[in-house]
C-alpha positions in Angstrom: 30.8 133.0 230.4 32.6 130.1 232.0 35.3 127.8 230.5 32.7 125.0 230.2 30.3 127.1 228.1 32.9 127.0 225.3 33.0 124.3 222.6 35.6 121.6 222.4 37.3 123.4 219.5 37.5 126.7 221.5 38.9 124.9 224.5 41.5 123.1 222.4 42.7 126.4 221.0 43.1 127.7 224.6 45.0 124.5 225.6 47.2 124.7 222.5 48.2 128.3 223.2 48.7 127.4 226.9 46.1 130.0 227.9 44.5 127.4 230.1 45.7 124.1 231.5 43.9 120.7 231.8 44.0 121.1 235.5 42.2 124.5 235.3 39.5 123.0 233.1 39.1 120.1 235.5 38.9 122.5 238.5 36.3 124.6 236.6 34.1 121.5 236.3 34.3 120.7 240.0 33.7 124.4 240.8 30.5 124.3 238.8 29.5 121.0 240.3 29.9 122.4 243.8 27.9 125.5 242.8 24.9 123.9 241.2 24.7 120.1 241.9 23.1 120.5 245.3 20.1 121.7 243.3 20.4 119.6 240.1 21.6 116.4 241.8 23.1 115.0 238.6 26.1 113.3 240.1 26.1 110.2 242.3 29.9 110.0 242.7 32.6 112.6 242.0 36.3 111.8 241.5 38.0 115.0 242.3 41.3 113.7 243.6 41.7 111.1 240.8 40.6 113.6 238.1 43.0 116.4 239.3 45.9 113.9 239.4 45.1 112.8 235.9 44.9 116.4 234.8 48.3 117.2 236.1 49.7 114.2 234.2 48.0 115.3 231.0 49.4 118.8 231.3 52.9 117.3 231.0 52.0 115.7 227.6 53.4 117.6 224.6 51.1 119.8 222.6 51.9 117.9 219.4 49.7 114.9 219.0 46.9 116.0 221.3 43.5 115.1 219.9 40.3 117.2 219.7 39.0 115.9 223.1 42.3 116.0 225.0 42.0 117.3 228.5 38.2 117.8 228.4 36.0 116.8 231.4 33.3 114.1 231.0 30.7 112.5 233.2 29.6 108.9 232.8 26.2 107.3 233.4 26.5 105.1 236.4 25.8 101.9 234.5 29.1 102.2 232.7 31.7 100.3 234.7 34.8 102.2 235.9 37.9 100.6 237.4 38.2 101.6 241.1 35.2 103.9 240.9 31.8 102.9 242.2 29.3 101.7 239.6 25.8 101.5 241.3 23.3 101.6 238.4 21.4 103.8 240.9 20.4 100.7 242.8 20.7 99.5 246.3 21.7 96.1 244.7 25.1 97.6 243.6 25.4 100.4 246.2 29.0 99.4 247.1 30.1 97.8 243.9 33.6 98.9 242.7 34.6 97.3 239.4 38.1 95.9 238.7 38.1 96.9 235.0 37.0 99.7 232.7 34.3 99.5 230.1 35.6 99.7 226.5 34.2 103.2 226.1 36.0 104.3 229.2 39.3 103.0 227.8 38.6 104.9 224.6 37.9 108.2 226.4 41.1 107.7 228.4 43.0 107.1 225.2 41.5 110.4 223.8 42.9 112.2 226.9 39.6 113.0 228.5 39.2 113.4 232.3 36.3 111.6 234.0 35.0 113.8 236.8 32.2 111.4 238.1 29.3 109.1 237.7 25.8 110.3 236.9 22.4 109.6 238.3 19.9 107.5 236.4 16.7 105.4 236.8 17.6 102.2 238.5 19.2 99.8 236.0 18.0 102.2 233.3 14.4 101.4 233.8 12.4 104.6 233.7 12.0 107.9 231.9 12.3 110.5 234.6 15.3 109.6 236.8 12.8 109.4 239.7 13.4 105.7 240.0 17.0 106.1 241.3 17.5 104.5 244.7 19.5 107.4 245.9 18.2 110.8 244.7 16.0 112.6 242.2 17.7 114.6 239.5 16.1 118.0 238.6 15.8 119.7 235.3 18.3 122.6 235.2 15.8 124.7 233.3 13.2 124.5 236.1 14.1 122.5 239.2 10.5 121.5 239.7 10.6 119.4 236.5 12.1 116.1 235.5 15.2 116.0 233.3 13.9 112.8 231.6 15.5 109.4 231.8 16.9 107.0 232.2 20.0 109.1 231.4 18.6 112.1 233.2 21.8 112.8 235.2 23.9 112.7 232.0 21.7 115.2 230.2 21.2 117.5 233.3 24.9 117.7 233.9 25.6 118.9 230.4 22.7 121.4 230.4 23.8 122.7 233.8 27.3 123.4 232.6 28.9 120.9 235.0 30.6 119.0 232.1 30.9 119.5 228.4 30.4 115.9 227.6 28.6 112.9 229.1 27.8 109.4 228.1 24.3 107.8 228.6 22.7 104.6 227.5 19.6 104.3 225.3 17.3 101.2 225.4 14.1 102.8 224.3 14.9 106.6 224.1 17.0 107.1 227.2 19.6 109.3 225.6 17.3 111.2 223.2 14.4 111.9 225.6 16.4 113.5 228.4 18.5 115.4 225.8 15.2 116.9 224.5 14.0 117.6 228.0 17.2 119.3 229.0 17.8 121.2 225.7 21.0 119.4 224.7 22.2 117.1 221.9 21.8 113.3 222.3 22.8 110.6 219.8 21.6 107.0 219.9 24.0 105.3 217.4 23.4 102.3 215.2 23.2 99.0 217.1 26.8 97.7 217.1 28.4 101.0 216.4 29.8 101.3 220.0 30.9 98.4 222.2 28.6 97.4 225.0 31.4 95.7 226.9 31.3 97.1 230.4 27.7 98.5 230.1 25.6 96.9 232.7 22.9 95.2 230.7 19.2 96.1 230.8 18.0 94.6 227.5 21.0 93.5 225.5 19.5 93.6 222.0 18.2 97.2 222.6 20.9 98.9 224.8 23.3 101.3 223.2 25.7 103.8 224.7 25.4 107.3 223.3 27.0 110.8 223.7 25.3 113.8 225.1 26.7 117.3 224.5 25.8 120.9 224.0 26.5 121.1 220.3 26.3 118.7 217.3 30.0 119.1 216.5 31.0 118.1 220.0 28.7 115.1 219.8 30.3 114.1 216.5 33.8 114.3 218.1 32.8 112.1 221.0 31.1 109.4 218.9 34.2 109.3 216.7 36.3 108.6 219.7 34.2 105.8 221.3 32.9 104.0 218.2 34.4 100.9 216.6 34.7 97.1 216.8 35.7 95.5 220.1 36.7 91.8 220.4 35.0 91.8 223.9 31.6 92.5 222.3 30.6 90.1 219.6 27.7 92.3 218.6 30.0 95.3 217.8 30.4 96.0 214.1 33.6 95.9 212.1 32.3 98.7 209.8 34.9 101.5 209.5 34.3 104.6 211.7 34.2 107.7 209.5 35.4 111.2 210.4 32.0 112.5 211.6 33.2 116.1 212.0 34.1 116.1 208.2 30.3 115.6 207.6 29.5 119.0 209.1 29.5 120.8 205.8 26.3 122.8 206.3 25.1 121.6 202.8 21.9 119.7 202.8 20.6 120.8 199.4 18.6 118.0 197.8 18.3 116.0 201.0 14.9 114.1 201.1 13.2 114.1 204.5 10.3 111.7 205.5 7.9 112.9 208.1 5.7 110.0 209.5 2.1 111.0 210.0 2.1 108.8 213.1 4.7 111.1 214.7 2.3 114.1 214.6 -0.9 112.3 215.6 -3.0 112.1 218.7 -1.1 112.5 222.0 1.5 114.9 220.6 1.0 118.4 222.1 0.2 121.4 219.9 3.5 123.2 220.8 5.5 120.1 219.9 3.8 119.8 216.6 4.5 123.5 215.9 8.1 123.1 216.8 8.5 120.3 214.2 6.7 122.2 211.5 8.8 125.3 212.2 11.9 123.1 212.0 10.8 121.7 208.7 10.5 125.2 207.3 14.1 125.9 208.4 15.3 122.7 206.7 13.4 123.6 203.5 15.1 127.0 203.5 18.4 125.2 203.5 17.5 123.2 200.4 16.0 120.1 201.7 12.5 118.8 200.8 10.0 116.7 202.9 7.0 114.5 202.4 4.6 112.8 204.7 5.0 109.0 204.9 3.6 106.2 207.1 5.2 103.6 209.3 2.2 101.4 209.7 3.5 99.0 212.4 4.6 101.7 214.8 1.3 101.3 216.7 2.6 97.9 217.9 5.9 99.3 219.1 5.1 99.9 222.7 3.9 96.4 223.6 6.6 94.9 221.5 9.2 96.9 223.3 8.0 96.0 226.8 7.8 92.3 226.1 11.3 92.2 224.6 13.0 94.5 227.0 11.4 93.0 230.1 12.2 89.5 228.9 15.9 90.4 228.4 15.9 92.3 231.7 14.6 89.2 233.5 17.5 87.2 232.0 20.2 89.8 232.6 19.3 90.6 236.1 19.2 87.0 237.3 22.9 87.3 238.0 22.2 89.5 241.0 21.5 86.7 243.4 23.1 87.9 246.6 26.0 85.5 246.3 28.7 86.6 243.9 28.5 90.4 244.3 26.1 93.1 245.1 23.6 93.4 247.9 23.3 90.4 250.2 20.5 90.0 252.7 21.5 89.2 256.3 20.1 86.7 258.8 18.8 84.3 256.2 18.0 80.7 257.1 18.6 79.0 253.7 19.7 79.5 250.1 16.2 80.1 248.8 15.6 82.8 251.4 19.0 84.4 250.5 17.9 84.6 246.8 14.5 85.9 247.7 15.3 88.5 250.3 18.5 89.8 248.5 16.5 90.5 245.4 13.5 91.7 247.3 15.5 94.2 249.3 18.1 95.1 246.7 15.8 95.9 243.7 13.3 98.8 243.5 9.7 98.5 242.6 10.1 99.4 238.9 12.9 96.8 238.4 10.9 94.1 240.2 7.8 94.9 238.1 9.8 94.4 234.8 11.5 91.3 236.0 8.2 89.7 236.9 6.7 90.7 233.5 9.7 89.4 231.6 9.7 86.1 233.5 6.0 85.7 232.7 6.7 86.5 229.0 9.5 83.9 228.8 7.6 81.2 230.7 6.7 78.0 228.8 3.0 78.8 228.7 3.5 82.3 227.2 6.8 82.3 225.4 5.2 81.7 221.9 2.3 84.1 222.4 4.4 86.9 223.8 8.1 86.8 223.2 8.1 85.0 219.8 5.3 87.1 218.5 7.0 90.3 219.7 10.2 89.4 217.8 8.1 88.9 214.7 6.5 92.3 215.1 10.0 93.8 215.7 11.0 92.6 212.2 8.0 94.3 210.7 8.9 97.6 212.4 12.4 97.3 211.1 11.1 96.7 207.6 8.9 99.8 207.8 12.1 101.9 208.4 13.9 100.0 205.6 11.0 100.8 203.2 11.1 104.5 203.9 14.9 104.7 203.6 14.7 103.3 200.0 13.4 106.7 199.0 14.4 109.2 201.8 17.7 110.2 203.4 16.3 110.9 207.0 13.2 110.7 209.0 12.2 113.8 211.1 9.8 114.2 213.9 9.5 115.2 217.6 11.7 113.5 220.2 8.9 113.6 222.8 5.2 114.2 222.8 5.3 117.0 225.3 7.5 119.4 227.1 9.0 118.2 230.4 6.6 117.6 233.2 6.7 118.1 237.0 8.5 115.8 239.4 6.0 113.5 240.9 3.4 114.2 238.2 1.6 111.1 236.8 0.7 111.3 233.2 -2.8 109.8 233.0 -3.4 110.6 229.3 -3.0 107.2 227.6 -2.6 108.9 224.2 0.4 110.9 225.5 2.0 107.8 227.1 1.5 105.9 223.8 2.9 108.7 221.7 6.0 109.1 223.9 6.8 105.4 223.4 6.0 105.4 219.7 8.4 108.3 219.1 11.5 106.7 220.5 11.3 102.9 221.0 10.9 101.9 217.3 14.5 103.2 216.7 15.9 100.7 219.2 13.7 97.9 217.9 15.0 98.6 214.3 18.6 99.2 215.4 18.9 102.4 213.4 20.6 105.7 214.6 18.8 108.8 215.8 19.7 112.2 217.2 17.8 114.7 219.2 18.6 118.4 218.9 17.0 121.5 220.6 14.2 123.0 218.5 12.2 125.3 220.7 10.7 126.0 224.1 7.4 125.7 225.8 6.9 128.0 228.8 10.7 128.1 229.3 11.2 124.3 229.0 13.1 122.8 226.0 11.7 120.8 223.1 13.6 118.3 220.9 13.7 117.5 217.2 14.5 113.9 216.4 16.3 112.9 213.2 16.5 109.2 212.3 18.9 107.7 209.8 19.9 104.6 207.9 22.1 101.9 209.6 25.6 103.2 210.2 24.8 106.5 208.5 25.3 108.7 211.6 27.3 111.1 209.3 24.2 112.1 207.5 22.4 112.7 210.7 25.2 114.9 212.0 25.2 116.8 208.7 21.5 117.7 208.8 21.5 118.2 212.6 24.5 120.6 212.3 22.9 122.5 209.4 19.7 123.0 211.4 21.6 123.9 214.6 23.6 126.6 212.8 20.5 128.1 211.2 18.8 128.4 214.6 19.9 129.7 218.1 18.2 127.2 220.4 21.5 125.6 221.3 22.9 128.9 222.5 20.4 129.2 225.3 21.4 128.0 228.8 19.5 127.6 232.1 19.6 130.5 234.6 21.2 128.4 237.3 23.7 129.0 240.0 25.9 132.1 240.8 28.2 131.6 237.9 25.4 131.7 235.3 26.7 130.7 231.9 
């Protein structure tokens, strides 16, 4: 067992008793990265010198007043800006971009005394679900290196699963925290829209993007969300709603809790082993005193086209700032301004990004704006209303996080029902702006499966309560990949 296989609470006890130092924890993280990241390839940038210098400073801080995350290492998805540290969005467009300020969440983790050890791989500009669309490298699933870790926050989930860090931050636009968390057998939370500031998050689709924590346990996840949540004057969409003590919600008591299970979540396209993992989980929750009933979310069938119209439209607008002039990649040997724009974007963006920009530009054009974008926004409202209707009677919605277990790197899913089901399981949460968490709930041929729990707006506490109760009644979270010499 390594230091980084312990929980935050266990490490804080060691720090408090001076049995371990912050520097030793930080060195343990870099040791593990050196040991396994050549295979996993979760990190794009590591910050060893800066992290060790910060650790030495933190070790001088008095024990009194240290918070629950003090001195603990964390990795950040590479679309979260970091002062003086490269932020590439896994794109050639930003290959050499070094920001001059920190994102709000980075300021908050620094205030909590955490140590950033590096930036994590992702699908370029968060567009993808496998982390194969990175311009620099392909991240591998720690459970089986031949398989994808999910995406777009694949590096964030893989680094936690591989024991390289205890915590990471990802971003979720249509499932990009929850899906890789499920594929890597860790815990991923997509909070309510506005719960966490997006200031300093490089935008993909602004009305859908949300930063979220990825951890090994529900308790650690609750601690990290509590540290980074809250209103921010730099983000007008952030909410002034008070941030509760999420750890206080981990009572283990879910007696009387009413669970809704959408029939659409267990329909065609969802594999038999995934359906079984969900029904087995519902039995566990029943044994803890909760009850469940089948419900319907009738407009979910429109969620995939709605999501792609809205997200691509917003991406087209957001990525127009990368023009080869102000910052980012700039084409050489151009003859005029139009050629500078054209070639800088042509050479700087990957195929997936270009495809979504083109689709979004088409959807926003004068000839198609009303038929595509305006109509998609109307359907989005109907999807949100479906969730609101269910939450009038039920406390949480439960279903699978993904339609299948992880699939092989390079594999193309040709089953349209599976593709449809994968979108339907995650993207409606972003369209409705509600919170959702994924927790480990089983394995299929040695690869992890995830259980998704969806809650009411700003009711992450209830999600943590039921997720923690389920976690403590099972042992899936105690399993770790057999990876590297220092197997944990």
